[in-house]
N, C-alpha and C positions, 0 to 999 in steps of 0.2 A: 504494500500500500504506500501511497505517497500523497503529499499535499502539494497541489499546484493550482495556480490561478489561471483561468482561461484568458487567452489574449484574443485570438481570432482564428477563423477557419481559412485556410489558404489552399485547400485542395479540392479537386472535383470529386463527384460521386464515383465510388469504385463499383457500386452495384445499385440497381434500382430497387424500389420498394416492390417486393414480390407478391405479397398478399396482405390483406387486412382482415382482422377479426374484431368483432365487437364483444367477444367473449372475455370478460374478466369479472371481477367481483361485483360490478355494477349491474350484472344481468339480474332479471327478476327472480327473486327467491322468496319462498314462504316467509312471512314475518316470524321472527323468533323472539322470545322473551329474554330480556337481559338477565344474566346471572350475576348476582352480587357476590363477588369473591372477597372475603375479608382479608385475604393476604395481600391485596393490591388496592389500598384505599385511594392512591393517587390516580390510578387508571379508572376506578369507579367514579371519582369526581369528574374526570375528563368526560366520561361517557354520559354522566348525568347532566353535564353542561353542553352537550351537543347542540348546535344551532340547526334549525330546520330550514332547508333551502327549497322553496316551492318549485314545482315543475314549471316549465315555461320555455320560451324561445328568446334568443338574443343574437345580436350581430357581433360576430367574433372577428378580431383582427384589427389591423391598422394599415391604411393605404401607404403610409410613408416608409414602410419597411418591407423589403422583398419577402422575407420568410414569414411575415405577418399578413400577407395579402394573397388573394383578394379578400375583401370583406365577405363574409358568408354567414347565413343564418343557421344556427344550431338549436335543436330542441333537446331539452334534458328532462328526464324523469325526476321526481322528487327524491331528495337524498338528505342526509344530515352530515354536518361537517364539524370537526373539532373547533371550538371557539378560538383556540390558540395553537401555536406550534407545540409539539411534544416537548416536555421540559426535562431538565436534568433530574429532578426528583422522580419523575415517571420512569426514566431510564434506569436510575439506581434501583428502583423497585424490580424492574425486569432482570437486572443483573443479579440481584439477591436471590430471586426465585429460580432462575435458570442456571446459575453458576457461571455465567459469562463474565467477561471483564469490562470495566469501563474503558472508553477510549482514552488515549493519552491526553493530558491537559493541553488545550489549544493555545498556541502562541501566535501573537499577531505578526504578520509578515512586514508590517510597517515600521517606521522609525522607533527604536527602543525595544522592539520585540517583546513587549510585555505579555504576561500570561493573561488570557482573556477571562478565564474563570478558574482561578487558582484553587487547587484541591477540589474542584467541582463544588465549591462551597455555596454558590448562588443557585439554590435549588429551583427557583421560579424562573430561571433563565432558560431559553431554548437549548436543548442538547445540540451540539455541533460535532464535527469530525466524524460524521456518520455517512456511510456509503448508501447508495440506493439499495444494494443487496441487504444491508443491515436493517434498513427501514422495512423491507418486505418481511424479514424474519421477525421483527417486532410486531408488525401488523398481524402475522399468523399467530403469534403468542397471545396478543391482546384479544383476538377473535376467540381463541380457545378459553381464555380466562372469563370472558363476558358472555359467551354463547351466541355471539352475533358475528357477521362477516364484516371485518374492518379492513380497509385497504388504503393505499395512497390514492389521492384524487386523480381523475383523468385531467388532461390539460384543459378540456372544455369545461369540466366541472369547476376547476380552479378559477378560470377567467370569469365564468358566469357568477360564481360566488363572490369573487373580488369586486365585480361591478355592482353587486347588490341591487340589481334592478334598474340601475342608472342606464340611460341611453348611451350613445357612443361618446362618452366623455373620456378624456385622456387619463385621469386618475380616478380612484374610487369615489372621491368627493367632488369632482368637477374638472374643469379644464385648466386651472391654475395651480401650479405646484405650491403646496403649503407645508413647510418644514415642521410646523407644530403638530402635524398629523402623522409623522413618520419618524422612526428611529433610524437615523442615517448619519453619515459624516457631516460636519458643519461647514468648514472652510477648506479642508484638504482631505484627501482620501485617508481613511483610517483614524481620523482624529476623535471619533466617538469612543475609541479605545476598547469597547467591549460590547457584548450583546446587551439587550435590555430585558428587565423583568417583564413577564407577560401581564402582570397586574399593576404596572406602573401607572402614573397619572399624567405624565408629561410626554410630549413628542409621541403621541398615540392618537389614533382615530377611534373615538369612543361613541360615535353616532352612526356606525354602520347599520344600514336598514335591517340586516339579518344578524346583528350582534357580534359579528366576527371581529377579531383583533389581529393586528399585524399581518394583514394580507399583503401589504407591501412594507418593506423595511424590516429591520431586525435580522432575519435570516432568509436566504434563498430557500425555497421549498421544492423538494423532489416531487415530480408527478410520475404516474405509472407509465406514461407513453414513451415510446421511442421518439427521438427527435428526427424529423425529416423536414428540411427547409422548404420543400415543395408540397408538403402535406395539404395545405389549405387549397391547393389547386386540384386536388383529387376529389372525385365524386364521393368517396367514402367519408370525407371530412364533414359532409352535410347531413349524414344520417342521424337519426335520433340516438342520443347517448354515444356519439362518435368517440372512438379511441383508437390509437395506433399501437397495437400490442404485437404486431407481427415482426417488423424489422426496421432498421434504420440504415440509410446509405452510409457506407464507411467513409469517414472524412479524416483528413489530417488536421490535427490541432497543434498550434504553436503556443507555448506558455511563456509567461513573462520572464522566467529564468532561462529561456532559450531552448529548453527541451521540447520535444514534440512526440506525438504518438498518433496512431491511426486506428480507427475502429468505430463501432456503433455507439451512439450516444443516447442518453436519457434527458428528458426535459426538466429544467429547473425554472422556477418562477418567483418573482416578487421583489428582488433587490434586497440589500442587507445593511447592517450597521456600518460596514466598512466602505460603502459606496457613496459617491458624491454626484455621479451623473444622474440628473433628474429622469433621463430616459429609462433607467432601470426600474423606476417606480410606476411606470405606466401599466395600466391594467392588461394591455395587450403584449407587453414585452416578453419575448421568448429567449431563454438561454439554454445551455446544454453542457453536459459533461459525461465522462465515462462512468458507468454504473459502479465500478469498483474504486472510484476516486472519492476523496473527502476533502473538506476544507474548513477553515476557521469560521466560515459564514454559511455553511450548508446545514439546514435542518429539515423538518417535515411536519405535516399534520395528517390526520386520518379522516376518512369518510366512512359512513355506513349507508348502504343503499336501500335496505329494507329493515324496518324496525317497528316494533309495536309502540 
């Protein structure tokens, strides 16, 4: 494993998208009753606080960015989403029960190299240094503990929830960037120094129509989809509950440290505490990384697609 920050894609597709399936955990399942497991109170609290996202249609994408266009209408079934990213306290609970290990303590790659969450002491902060594969393992464990199917959100679910019923606005709150509503860098990249507590009262959007917190800012969030820059131009992108779970064009990635790699990528969304580019906090912004990669600013949240 390695920690690297994405710089840019500089290669052409090595293979095309071969097939698309809408089969993942958002498929229709019989509603199941939640099991209250006394051994994991943090997970129980997370599930009890799930936000209901109503079924509906929305216009996905942004004309100004090639991999976010064309604009297209997507219809989604009702689902529920974690109010916040998964926290350090929730991950420690998982580690205690399963016998796994905590990730190494994250260190900022910016000036000073300070520890972002020393000794993992800030329990209400998002867990970071987590790969896509580890998120999937956590979701499977959480599903078993609670008796419901929990998974990473699809890219369409994520953007629909982020917009909160707003029309084609740039940010979840409107068309003008508002730093008071997002945990991000202030005047230079990385100067926020650390992640933010999910229950803080400053630099946070507390008036989201569906009660969600930190949909933009704090940590980038893994989605279940493979990343395909031409996905929005495919017919499959417009089907109900659209999701790309088949494959991703292999692409060459060049990192800030000069290293590079080539392979299939997963989608990440939302921008983070260490970012200053306002474009990262747009509802439509798409980014990507290898599923076995991790970073000081990568986290995740979970969704439930059928629940009593």
